[in-house]
A tleap script that builds the chain and sets N, CA, C and O, in Angstrom:
source leaprc.protein.ff14SB
mol = sequence {
  NMET TRP LYS GLU GLU ASN ASN THR LEU TYR
  ARG LYS PHE GLU PHE LYS THR PHE SER GLU
  ALA PHE ALA PHE MET THR ARG VAL ALA LEU
  GLU ALA GLU LYS MET ASP HIE HIE PRO LEU
  TRP THR ASN VAL TYR ASN LYS VAL GLU ILE
  TRP LEU SER THR HIE ASP ALA GLY ASP ILE
  VAL THR GLU LYS ASP ARG LYS LEU ALA ALA
  LYS ILE ASP ALA LEU LYS PRO CALA
}
set mol.1.N position { 130.061 -2.024 -11.704 }
set mol.1.CA position { 131.532 -2.322 -12.986 }
set mol.1.C position { 131.240 -3.077 -14.242 }
set mol.1.O position { 131.205 -4.209 -13.761 }
set mol.2.N position { 130.961 -3.271 -15.762 }
set mol.2.CA position { 130.821 -3.655 -16.267 }
set mol.2.C position { 132.780 -3.969 -16.774 }
set mol.2.O position { 133.690 -3.151 -16.912 }
set mol.3.N position { 132.765 -5.644 -16.939 }
set mol.3.CA position { 133.656 -6.430 -17.045 }
set mol.3.C position { 133.583 -7.370 -19.180 }
set mol.3.O position { 132.905 -8.217 -19.760 }
set mol.4.N position { 134.703 -6.486 -19.482 }
set mol.4.CA position { 134.583 -7.114 -20.804 }
set mol.4.C position { 134.568 -8.291 -21.145 }
set mol.4.O position { 135.176 -8.172 -22.209 }
set mol.5.N position { 134.202 -9.992 -21.016 }
set mol.5.CA position { 134.680 -10.991 -21.443 }
set mol.5.C position { 133.591 -11.515 -22.523 }
set mol.5.O position { 132.602 -10.783 -22.532 }
set mol.6.N position { 133.516 -12.687 -23.513 }
set mol.6.CA position { 133.477 -13.555 -23.932 }
set mol.6.C position { 133.155 -11.939 -25.552 }
set mol.6.O position { 132.464 -12.383 -26.469 }
set mol.7.N position { 133.460 -10.913 -25.692 }
set mol.7.CA position { 132.799 -10.368 -26.717 }
set mol.7.C position { 131.709 -9.774 -26.134 }
set mol.7.O position { 130.748 -9.735 -26.902 }
set mol.8.N position { 131.471 -9.190 -24.807 }
set mol.8.CA position { 130.484 -8.651 -24.015 }
set mol.8.C position { 130.812 -7.294 -23.423 }
set mol.8.O position { 132.022 -7.332 -23.203 }
set mol.9.N position { 130.101 -5.546 -22.881 }
set mol.9.CA position { 130.027 -6.235 -21.651 }
set mol.9.C position { 128.785 -7.078 -21.072 }
set mol.9.O position { 127.740 -7.567 -21.501 }
set mol.10.N position { 129.624 -6.953 -19.614 }
set mol.10.CA position { 128.239 -7.479 -18.585 }
set mol.10.C position { 128.181 -7.223 -17.575 }
set mol.10.O position { 128.416 -8.002 -16.652 }
set mol.11.N position { 127.975 -6.493 -17.507 }
set mol.11.CA position { 126.619 -5.493 -15.045 }
set mol.11.C position { 126.590 -6.918 -14.877 }
set mol.11.O position { 126.820 -7.805 -15.698 }
set mol.12.N position { 126.160 -7.001 -13.270 }
set mol.12.CA position { 125.055 -7.084 -12.873 }
set mol.12.C position { 124.519 -6.108 -11.215 }
set mol.12.O position { 124.920 -6.079 -10.052 }
set mol.13.N position { 123.572 -5.528 -11.910 }
set mol.13.CA position { 122.996 -5.591 -11.055 }
set mol.13.C position { 121.706 -5.715 -9.919 }
set mol.13.O position { 120.844 -6.564 -10.145 }
set mol.14.N position { 121.580 -4.744 -8.544 }
set mol.14.CA position { 120.946 -6.132 -7.345 }
set mol.14.C position { 120.325 -4.627 -6.870 }
set mol.14.O position { 121.048 -3.656 -6.644 }
set mol.15.N position { 118.470 -4.616 -6.735 }
set mol.15.CA position { 118.105 -4.319 -5.946 }
set mol.15.C position { 117.355 -4.383 -4.547 }
set mol.15.O position { 117.466 -5.470 -3.980 }
set mol.16.N position { 116.352 -3.072 -3.663 }
set mol.16.CA position { 115.883 -4.280 -2.232 }
set mol.16.C position { 114.758 -4.749 -3.309 }
set mol.16.O position { 114.389 -5.864 -2.940 }
set mol.17.N position { 113.936 -4.299 -4.691 }
set mol.17.CA position { 112.988 -5.225 -4.541 }
set mol.17.C position { 112.712 -5.559 -6.276 }
set mol.17.O position { 112.911 -4.789 -7.216 }
set mol.18.N position { 112.220 -6.896 -6.308 }
set mol.18.CA position { 111.537 -6.410 -7.819 }
set mol.18.C position { 111.016 -5.975 -8.865 }
set mol.18.O position { 111.168 -6.242 -10.057 }
set mol.19.N position { 109.821 -4.655 -7.805 }
set mol.19.CA position { 109.795 -3.748 -7.907 }
set mol.19.C position { 110.799 -2.540 -8.877 }
set mol.19.O position { 110.663 -2.129 -10.030 }
set mol.20.N position { 111.860 -2.221 -7.761 }
set mol.20.CA position { 112.855 -1.205 -8.577 }
set mol.20.C position { 113.799 -2.076 -9.107 }
set mol.20.O position { 114.960 -1.687 -9.230 }
set mol.21.N position { 113.453 -3.260 -9.457 }
set mol.21.CA position { 114.443 -4.178 -10.227 }
set mol.21.C position { 113.579 -3.535 -11.701 }
set mol.21.O position { 114.083 -2.553 -12.246 }
set mol.22.N position { 113.177 -3.723 -11.883 }
set mol.22.CA position { 112.076 -3.945 -12.753 }
set mol.22.C position { 111.851 -1.917 -13.637 }
set mol.22.O position { 111.703 -1.532 -14.797 }
set mol.23.N position { 111.918 -1.409 -12.682 }
set mol.23.CA position { 111.793 0.335 -12.713 }
set mol.23.C position { 112.924 0.730 -13.917 }
set mol.23.O position { 112.835 1.504 -14.870 }
set mol.24.N position { 113.655 0.151 -13.609 }
set mol.24.CA position { 115.337 0.191 -13.540 }
set mol.24.C position { 114.921 -0.104 -14.824 }
set mol.24.O position { 114.132 0.742 -15.243 }
set mol.25.N position { 115.199 -1.125 -15.713 }
set mol.25.CA position { 114.647 -1.640 -16.806 }
set mol.25.C position { 114.439 -1.249 -17.380 }
set mol.25.O position { 115.137 -1.145 -18.389 }
set mol.26.N position { 112.906 -0.507 -17.183 }
set mol.26.CA position { 111.873 0.890 -18.260 }
set mol.26.C position { 112.483 1.480 -18.135 }
set mol.26.O position { 111.600 2.325 -18.283 }
set mol.27.N position { 113.801 2.367 -17.872 }
set mol.27.CA position { 114.090 2.579 -17.962 }
set mol.27.C position { 115.448 3.077 -18.868 }
set mol.27.O position { 115.893 4.028 -19.510 }
set mol.28.N position { 115.836 1.335 -18.303 }
set mol.28.CA position { 117.095 1.629 -20.191 }
set mol.28.C position { 116.804 1.138 -21.050 }
set mol.28.O position { 117.287 1.273 -22.175 }
set mol.29.N position { 115.514 0.109 -20.550 }
set mol.29.CA position { 114.835 -0.525 -22.557 }
set mol.29.C position { 114.491 1.484 -23.661 }
set mol.29.O position { 114.684 1.747 -24.848 }
set mol.30.N position { 114.063 2.212 -22.726 }
set mol.30.CA position { 114.001 3.700 -22.774 }
set mol.30.C position { 114.928 4.158 -23.710 }
set mol.30.O position { 114.751 4.394 -24.905 }
set mol.31.N position { 115.897 4.252 -23.058 }
set mol.31.CA position { 117.184 4.790 -23.281 }
set mol.31.C position { 118.134 4.077 -24.180 }
set mol.31.O position { 119.121 4.516 -24.771 }
set mol.32.N position { 117.248 2.012 -24.133 }
set mol.32.CA position { 118.208 1.316 -25.785 }
set mol.32.C position { 117.073 1.824 -27.069 }
set mol.32.O position { 117.218 1.355 -28.198 }
set mol.33.N position { 116.348 2.464 -26.876 }
set mol.33.CA position { 115.374 2.453 -27.554 }
set mol.33.C position { 115.849 3.659 -28.267 }
set mol.33.O position { 115.960 3.474 -29.479 }
set mol.34.N position { 116.257 5.213 -27.720 }
set mol.34.CA position { 116.027 5.892 -28.557 }
set mol.34.C position { 117.186 6.132 -29.241 }
set mol.34.O position { 117.268 7.022 -30.088 }
set mol.35.N position { 118.830 4.813 -28.694 }
set mol.35.CA position { 119.774 4.164 -29.273 }
set mol.35.C position { 119.332 3.472 -30.537 }
set mol.35.O position { 119.985 3.284 -31.563 }
set mol.36.N position { 118.330 3.198 -30.310 }
set mol.36.CA position { 118.648 2.121 -31.426 }
set mol.36.C position { 119.285 0.447 -30.953 }
set mol.36.O position { 119.315 -0.751 -31.234 }
set mol.37.N position { 119.537 1.065 -30.419 }
set mol.37.CA position { 121.109 0.033 -29.738 }
set mol.37.C position { 120.104 -1.346 -28.305 }
set mol.37.O position { 120.184 -0.801 -27.204 }
set mol.38.N position { 119.672 -2.135 -28.232 }
set mol.38.CA position { 118.837 -3.634 -27.637 }
set mol.38.C position { 119.815 -4.399 -26.673 }
set mol.38.O position { 120.448 -5.311 -27.204 }
set mol.39.N position { 120.092 -4.105 -24.995 }
set mol.39.CA position { 120.327 -5.184 -24.458 }
set mol.39.C position { 119.473 -6.712 -24.577 }
set mol.39.O position { 118.327 -7.087 -24.823 }
set mol.40.N position { 121.110 -7.458 -24.157 }
set mol.40.CA position { 120.214 -9.393 -23.758 }
set mol.40.C position { 120.549 -8.415 -22.467 }
set mol.40.O position { 121.140 -7.463 -21.957 }
set mol.41.N position { 119.545 -9.630 -22.404 }
set mol.41.CA position { 118.977 -9.066 -20.469 }
set mol.41.C position { 118.777 -10.204 -20.015 }
set mol.41.O position { 118.549 -11.217 -20.676 }
set mol.42.N position { 118.866 -10.083 -18.574 }
set mol.42.CA position { 117.924 -11.198 -17.683 }
set mol.42.C position { 116.981 -10.061 -16.023 }
set mol.42.O position { 117.042 -8.940 -15.518 }
set mol.43.N position { 116.075 -11.665 -15.813 }
set mol.43.CA position { 116.109 -10.524 -14.573 }
set mol.43.C position { 115.176 -11.386 -14.447 }
set mol.43.O position { 114.279 -11.841 -15.156 }
set mol.44.N position { 115.926 -11.656 -12.415 }
set mol.44.CA position { 114.853 -12.733 -11.522 }
set mol.44.C position { 115.063 -11.759 -10.181 }
set mol.44.O position { 116.092 -11.686 -9.509 }
set mol.45.N position { 113.460 -10.825 -9.912 }
set mol.45.CA position { 112.935 -10.934 -8.666 }
set mol.45.C position { 114.423 -9.373 -8.371 }
set mol.45.O position { 114.622 -8.489 -9.204 }
set mol.46.N position { 114.778 -9.431 -7.745 }
set mol.46.CA position { 116.307 -8.444 -7.325 }
set mol.46.C position { 117.373 -7.986 -8.175 }
set mol.46.O position { 118.095 -6.988 -8.166 }
set mol.47.N position { 117.260 -9.070 -8.966 }
set mol.47.CA position { 118.608 -9.397 -10.074 }
set mol.47.C position { 118.256 -8.777 -11.505 }
set mol.47.O position { 117.405 -8.891 -12.386 }
set mol.48.N position { 119.764 -7.835 -11.126 }
set mol.48.CA position { 119.117 -7.581 -14.014 }
set mol.48.C position { 120.885 -7.438 -14.002 }
set mol.48.O position { 121.892 -6.926 -13.513 }
set mol.49.N position { 120.123 -8.597 -15.237 }
set mol.49.CA position { 121.894 -8.978 -15.905 }
set mol.49.C position { 121.715 -8.551 -17.501 }
set mol.49.O position { 120.805 -8.882 -18.261 }
set mol.50.N position { 122.811 -7.753 -17.755 }
set mol.50.CA position { 123.431 -6.950 -18.582 }
set mol.50.C position { 124.309 -7.750 -19.723 }
set mol.50.O position { 125.247 -8.513 -19.487 }
set mol.51.N position { 123.905 -7.478 -20.714 }
set mol.51.CA position { 125.455 -8.209 -21.578 }
set mol.51.C position { 124.524 -7.136 -23.485 }
set mol.51.O position { 123.529 -7.137 -24.210 }
set mol.52.N position { 126.020 -6.389 -23.243 }
set mol.52.CA position { 125.707 -5.785 -24.676 }
set mol.52.C position { 127.539 -5.549 -25.779 }
set mol.52.O position { 128.711 -5.177 -25.731 }
set mol.53.N position { 126.072 -6.330 -26.917 }
set mol.53.CA position { 127.744 -6.372 -28.364 }
set mol.53.C position { 127.133 -6.059 -28.922 }
set mol.53.O position { 125.944 -5.966 -28.614 }
set mol.54.N position { 127.811 -5.585 -30.519 }
set mol.54.CA position { 126.831 -4.891 -31.127 }
set mol.54.C position { 126.922 -6.173 -32.485 }
set mol.54.O position { 127.903 -6.622 -33.078 }
set mol.55.N position { 125.272 -6.510 -32.637 }
set mol.55.CA position { 125.214 -7.292 -33.399 }
set mol.55.C position { 125.489 -6.635 -34.692 }
set mol.55.O position { 125.751 -7.552 -35.471 }
set mol.56.N position { 125.531 -5.985 -35.046 }
set mol.56.CA position { 125.702 -5.457 -37.184 }
set mol.56.C position { 127.293 -5.420 -37.695 }
set mol.56.O position { 127.792 -5.262 -38.810 }
set mol.57.N position { 127.795 -5.614 -36.517 }
set mol.57.CA position { 129.299 -5.238 -36.580 }
set mol.57.C position { 129.590 -7.060 -35.972 }
set mol.57.O position { 130.086 -7.028 -34.845 }
set mol.58.N position { 129.417 -8.244 -36.396 }
set mol.58.CA position { 130.321 -9.049 -35.802 }
set mol.58.C position { 129.535 -9.566 -33.239 }
set mol.58.O position { 129.895 -9.971 -32.133 }
set mol.59.N position { 128.656 -9.159 -33.877 }
set mol.59.CA position { 128.772 -9.694 -32.257 }
set mol.59.C position { 129.795 -9.235 -31.002 }
set mol.59.O position { 129.791 -9.874 -29.949 }
set mol.60.N position { 130.866 -7.815 -31.248 }
set mol.60.CA position { 132.297 -7.875 -31.032 }
set mol.60.C position { 131.127 -6.189 -30.275 }
set mol.60.O position { 130.123 -5.586 -30.655 }
set mol.61.N position { 132.154 -6.095 -29.019 }
set mol.61.CA position { 132.239 -4.724 -28.472 }
set mol.61.C position { 132.580 -3.329 -28.985 }
set mol.61.O position { 133.694 -3.043 -29.424 }
set mol.62.N position { 131.593 -2.506 -28.907 }
set mol.62.CA position { 132.165 -1.241 -29.844 }
set mol.62.C position { 131.910 -0.222 -29.518 }
set mol.62.O position { 131.052 -0.488 -28.677 }
set mol.63.N position { 132.041 1.475 -29.531 }
set mol.63.CA position { 131.689 2.054 -29.677 }
set mol.63.C position { 130.099 2.563 -28.836 }
set mol.63.O position { 129.952 3.047 -27.714 }
set mol.64.N position { 129.340 2.312 -29.616 }
set mol.64.CA position { 127.745 1.671 -28.870 }
set mol.64.C position { 127.653 1.219 -27.706 }
set mol.64.O position { 126.710 1.312 -26.920 }
set mol.65.N position { 128.722 0.681 -27.578 }
set mol.65.CA position { 128.494 -0.355 -26.302 }
set mol.65.C position { 128.484 0.341 -25.300 }
set mol.65.O position { 127.467 0.472 -24.618 }
set mol.66.N position { 130.005 1.114 -24.933 }
set mol.66.CA position { 130.136 1.412 -24.251 }
set mol.66.C position { 129.091 2.833 -23.231 }
set mol.66.O position { 128.758 3.064 -22.069 }
set mol.67.N position { 128.875 3.700 -25.192 }
set mol.67.CA position { 127.760 4.697 -24.560 }
set mol.67.C position { 127.364 3.442 -23.798 }
set mol.67.O position { 128.126 2.966 -22.957 }
set mol.68.N position { 125.848 2.744 -24.159 }
set mol.68.CA position { 124.939 2.627 -23.473 }
set mol.68.C position { 125.474 2.234 -22.315 }
set mol.68.O position { 124.633 1.787 -21.535 }
set mol.69.N position { 126.640 2.241 -21.903 }
set mol.69.CA position { 127.274 1.322 -20.946 }
set mol.69.C position { 126.735 2.812 -20.034 }
set mol.69.O position { 125.710 2.828 -19.353 }
set mol.70.N position { 127.637 3.959 -20.200 }
set mol.70.CA position { 127.746 4.555 -20.116 }
set mol.70.C position { 126.154 4.994 -19.589 }
set mol.70.O position { 126.099 4.139 -18.705 }
set mol.71.N position { 124.906 5.657 -19.493 }
set mol.71.CA position { 123.895 5.462 -19.568 }
set mol.71.C position { 123.175 4.954 -18.358 }
set mol.71.O position { 122.642 5.364 -17.327 }
set mol.72.N position { 123.423 3.888 -18.992 }
set mol.72.CA position { 122.784 2.612 -18.461 }
set mol.72.C position { 123.542 2.962 -16.784 }
set mol.72.O position { 122.835 3.664 -16.061 }
set mol.73.N position { 124.812 2.533 -16.234 }
set mol.73.CA position { 125.080 3.112 -15.104 }
set mol.73.C position { 124.909 5.141 -14.257 }
set mol.73.O position { 125.306 5.665 -13.216 }
set mol.74.N position { 124.393 5.447 -15.044 }
set mol.74.CA position { 123.525 7.014 -14.606 }
set mol.74.C position { 122.291 6.891 -14.241 }
set mol.74.O position { 121.706 7.487 -13.337 }
set mol.75.N position { 121.666 5.622 -15.406 }
set mol.75.CA position { 120.542 5.478 -14.553 }
set mol.75.C position { 119.787 4.168 -12.865 }
set mol.75.O position { 118.731 3.994 -12.257 }
set mol.76.N position { 120.881 3.750 -12.864 }
set mol.76.CA position { 120.953 3.318 -11.180 }
set mol.76.C position { 121.446 4.214 -10.211 }
set mol.76.O position { 122.605 4.562 -9.983 }
set mol.77.N position { 120.021 4.643 -9.493 }
set mol.77.CA position { 120.261 4.570 -7.809 }
set mol.77.C position { 120.829 4.462 -7.352 }
set mol.77.O position { 121.414 3.385 -7.247 }
set mol.78.N position { 121.243 6.003 -6.409 }
set mol.78.CA position { 122.682 5.561 -5.697 }
set mol.78.C position { 121.893 3.444 -4.950 }
set mol.78.O position { 122.641 2.691 -4.327 }
savepdb mol mol.pdb
quit
C-alpha cells in the first residue's frame, strides 16, 4: 500500500528473487517513460522501494504521481 509521507508517495515491494524484482522494475520503467514521469527508486536483491513526487510542481504529490502509482500496482504480480 502506498503511503504519503514527506511530499512523496512511497511503497516497498518484495519479490522472491532478484530477477523478479528487476523484471518488475523494467515494466515500471516502460510505463514511467510513456508518462514522462520517472520515479526515485532503489533495488537491493529482491526489494524495490519507490518514491513518487512531481518535480516540476515543486516536489509534491500530484495526480500524475497517483496515476503512476496505480499503473505500478497493476504491474505487480500477485
